[in-house]
C-alpha positions in Angstrom: 148.4 -99.1 19.2 151.9 -99.3 20.4 153.3 -98.6 16.9 151.6 -95.4 16.6 153.7 -92.4 17.9 152.3 -89.1 19.0 153.4 -86.6 16.3 154.2 -84.0 18.8 156.4 -86.2 20.7 158.1 -87.1 17.4 158.5 -83.5 16.5 159.9 -82.6 20.0 162.5 -85.6 19.8 163.6 -84.5 16.2 163.9 -80.8 17.2 166.2 -82.0 20.1 168.1 -84.4 17.8 168.7 -81.2 15.4 169.8 -78.9 18.2 172.3 -81.6 19.7 173.6 -82.1 16.1 174.1 -78.3 15.5 175.8 -77.9 18.9 178.2 -80.8 18.1 179.1 -79.1 14.8 179.8 -75.9 16.5 182.0 -77.5 19.0 184.1 -79.4 16.2 184.1 -76.0 14.3 185.4 -74.2 17.5 188.1 -76.9 18.1 189.6 -76.8 14.6 190.8 -73.4 14.8 192.4 -73.8 18.0 194.5 -76.8 16.6 195.4 -74.7 13.5 197.1 -71.9 15.3 199.7 -69.8 13.4 203.2 -70.9 14.8 204.4 -67.3 14.2 201.6 -66.0 16.5 202.2 -68.6 18.9 205.9 -67.7 19.2 205.0 -64.0 19.5 202.6 -64.8 22.2 205.2 -67.0 24.1 207.7 -64.1 23.8 205.2 -61.5 25.2 204.5 -63.8 28.2 208.3 -64.3 28.8 208.7 -60.6 28.7 205.9 -60.0 31.2 207.2 -62.6 33.5 210.6 -61.1 33.3 209.3 -57.5 34.1 207.4 -58.9 37.1 210.6 -60.5 38.5 212.3 -57.2 38.1 209.9 -55.0 39.9 211.3 -53.8 43.3 210.7 -56.0 46.2 208.4 -53.1 47.8 205.8 -53.5 45.1 205.4 -57.2 45.5 204.1 -57.2 49.1 201.3 -54.8 48.0 200.2 -57.0 45.2 200.2 -60.3 47.2 198.5 -59.3 50.5 197.1 -62.0 52.6 193.6 -61.3 53.1 193.6 -62.7 56.6 196.4 -60.2 57.5 194.5 -57.3 55.8 191.6 -58.2 57.9 193.5 -58.2 61.1 195.2 -55.0 60.3 191.8 -53.4 59.6 190.4 -54.6 62.9 193.4 -53.2 64.9 193.1 -50.0 63.0 189.2 -49.9 63.8 189.9 -50.8 67.6 192.7 -47.8 67.8 190.3 -45.5 66.2 187.5 -46.4 68.8 190.0 -46.2 71.7 191.0 -42.8 70.6 187.5 -41.5 70.3 186.7 -42.8 73.7 189.9 -41.1 75.0 188.8 -37.8 73.3 185.3 -38.2 74.5 186.6 -38.7 78.1 189.0 -35.7 77.8 186.4 -33.2 76.6 184.4 -33.1 80.0 187.7 -32.4 81.7 188.3 -29.6 79.4 184.8 -28.3 79.7 185.2 -26.2 82.9 182.0 -25.1 84.7 181.0 -21.5 83.1 180.9 -19.9 86.7 184.4 -21.1 87.4 185.7 -19.8 84.1 184.2 -16.5 84.6 185.7 -16.1 88.1 189.1 -17.1 86.6 188.9 -14.7 84.0 187.8 -11.9 86.4 190.7 -12.9 88.7 193.1 -12.7 85.7 191.8 -9.3 84.6 192.2 -8.1 88.2 195.7 -9.2 88.3 196.6 -7.8 85.0 195.1 -4.4 86.3 197.2 -4.6 89.5 200.2 -5.4 87.7 199.6 -2.4 85.2 198.9 -0.1 88.2 202.1 -1.2 89.8 204.1 -0.5 86.6 202.7 2.8 86.5 203.6 3.5 90.2 207.1 2.1 89.8 207.7 4.6 86.8 206.8 7.3 88.7 
């Protein structure tokens, strides 16, 4: 009884073994082309890499800080900007009630201004005569 193997288990084990063998073959096939690199292509790629590195070094100093921003500093600057914006909003909100004068007071001030203008115009006419 111990010698008899379940045919399903045997089939599963065989399938697993085939899959592992296939995977191993693929890995070996992928490894070979990497080892057989054309020396001219490698030289060209190295030259391109050197040129790119040289170009990065020659860029102006102003461009480098923009590329290499510390995320913590950026977060702090953003928080400061938000705080300033919030403070400015609060100041404007507080300033609006001061600017909003009572409509009756505004009407009185306008009437006084009209009366003064009318009086000044009358005096000008009197002075011309």
